[in-house]
C-alpha positions in Angstrom: -41.4 51.3 -59.0 -38.7 53.2 -60.5 -39.0 53.2 -64.5 -35.1 53.6 -65.0 -34.7 50.4 -62.5 -36.7 48.2 -65.1 -34.5 48.9 -67.9 -31.7 46.7 -68.5 -28.2 47.5 -67.6 -25.3 46.9 -69.8 -21.8 46.9 -68.9 -19.6 48.0 -71.8 -16.2 46.3 -71.7 -14.1 48.7 -74.1 -10.7 50.4 -73.6 -11.0 52.9 -76.3 -12.8 55.9 -74.6 -14.3 57.2 -78.0 -15.7 53.6 -79.0 -16.9 53.1 -75.3 -19.0 56.8 -75.6 -20.1 55.9 -78.8 -21.3 52.4 -77.6 -22.8 54.1 -74.5 -24.5 56.6 -76.0 -26.3 54.6 -78.8 -27.6 52.0 -76.0 -29.0 54.9 -73.9 -30.3 57.2 -76.6 -31.5 54.7 -79.1 -32.0 51.6 -77.0 -33.3 53.3 -73.8 -30.7 51.0 -71.8 -28.8 52.2 -68.9 -25.1 51.7 -69.1 -21.8 51.4 -67.2 -18.3 51.2 -68.5 -14.9 49.4 -67.8 -11.7 49.8 -69.8 -9.6 47.7 -67.9 -9.9 44.0 -68.8 -8.4 42.9 -65.5 -11.5 44.5 -63.6 -14.3 43.4 -65.9 -15.2 40.3 -63.9 -15.0 42.3 -60.8 -17.4 44.9 -62.4 -19.9 42.2 -63.3 -20.0 41.0 -59.6 -20.5 44.6 -58.6 -23.1 45.8 -61.0 -24.8 42.7 -61.9 -25.5 43.7 -65.5 -28.1 42.2 -67.7 -25.8 42.1 -70.5 -22.1 42.5 -71.3 -20.8 44.1 -74.5 -17.3 42.7 -74.5 -14.2 43.9 -76.6 -11.9 41.1 -77.2 -8.8 43.2 -76.9 -8.4 44.9 -73.6 -5.5 45.8 -71.5 -4.4 43.4 -68.9 -6.8 40.5 -70.2 -8.3 39.7 -73.4 -12.1 39.0 -74.0 -11.9 35.3 -74.3 -10.4 34.9 -71.0 -12.8 37.1 -69.4 -15.8 34.9 -71.0 -14.3 31.9 -70.1 -14.1 33.0 -66.4 -17.5 34.4 -66.5 -18.8 31.1 -68.0 -17.0 29.3 -65.3 -19.0 30.9 -62.6 -22.5 29.5 -62.1 -23.9 33.1 -61.4 -22.7 34.3 -65.0 -22.8 31.4 -67.0 -26.0 32.4 -68.9 -25.1 35.9 -69.1 -25.6 37.3 -72.2 -22.5 38.7 -74.1 -22.2 40.7 -77.3 -18.6 40.6 -78.3 -17.0 43.0 -80.5 -13.6 42.8 -82.2 -11.6 43.9 -85.1 -10.4 40.3 -85.3 -12.6 38.5 -87.5 -10.9 35.2 -87.9 -13.1 32.1 -87.9 -11.1 30.7 -85.1 -12.3 33.8 -82.9 -15.9 33.3 -83.7 -15.4 29.4 -82.9 -14.0 30.3 -79.6 -16.8 32.8 -78.8 -19.6 30.3 -79.7 -18.1 27.4 -77.7 -18.2 29.7 -74.7 -21.8 30.4 -75.3 -21.5 33.9 -77.2 -24.2 34.2 -79.6 -23.6 37.6 -80.9 -20.4 38.9 -82.7 -20.0 42.4 -84.0 -17.0 42.9 -86.2 -15.4 46.3 -86.0 -16.3 48.9 -87.4 -19.8 48.6 -87.0 -23.2 50.4 -87.2 -25.8 51.6 -84.8 -28.3 49.4 -86.1 -26.2 46.3 -85.9 -25.2 47.2 -82.3 -28.8 47.8 -81.2 -30.1 44.4 -82.9 -27.6 42.2 -81.2 -27.9 43.8 -78.0 -31.9 43.4 -78.3 -31.5 39.7 -79.5 -29.2 38.6 -77.1 -31.4 40.0 -74.3 -34.5 38.3 -76.0 -36.0 41.7 -76.7 -39.0 42.0 -78.7 -37.4 45.1 -80.8 -35.2 42.6 -82.3 -36.5 41.7 -85.6 -35.0 40.9 -88.9 -35.3 43.6 -91.3 -37.2 45.9 -89.1 -35.8 49.1 -87.2 
């Protein structure tokens, strides 16, 4: 079996190229994950259908479609109703977190964030044994 195929695939939905690159390099270099990226909110659901990722890192402010709308559509589709999503945003208002929780998003990372915070949230969302409070 191909070792790389056994590693979880993460779709990064982030429109800022530098943020996307930081997230991608962090997840591949420090987390050992495979990654694909999409910067257009209008294409994220299509990319999820094509790539069948194990997890989505979802920026809430994307061009053409916001992250809440994307998450709502994913949750309405039985194929993706349980897909783990790690939401990221500079918008830290309680109403945003409440909307995410109502849509089954258990991980929310406020921007700016650290490498360890990203890796911990992704591991927790995947149910990975590498996610341990206080370790790492």
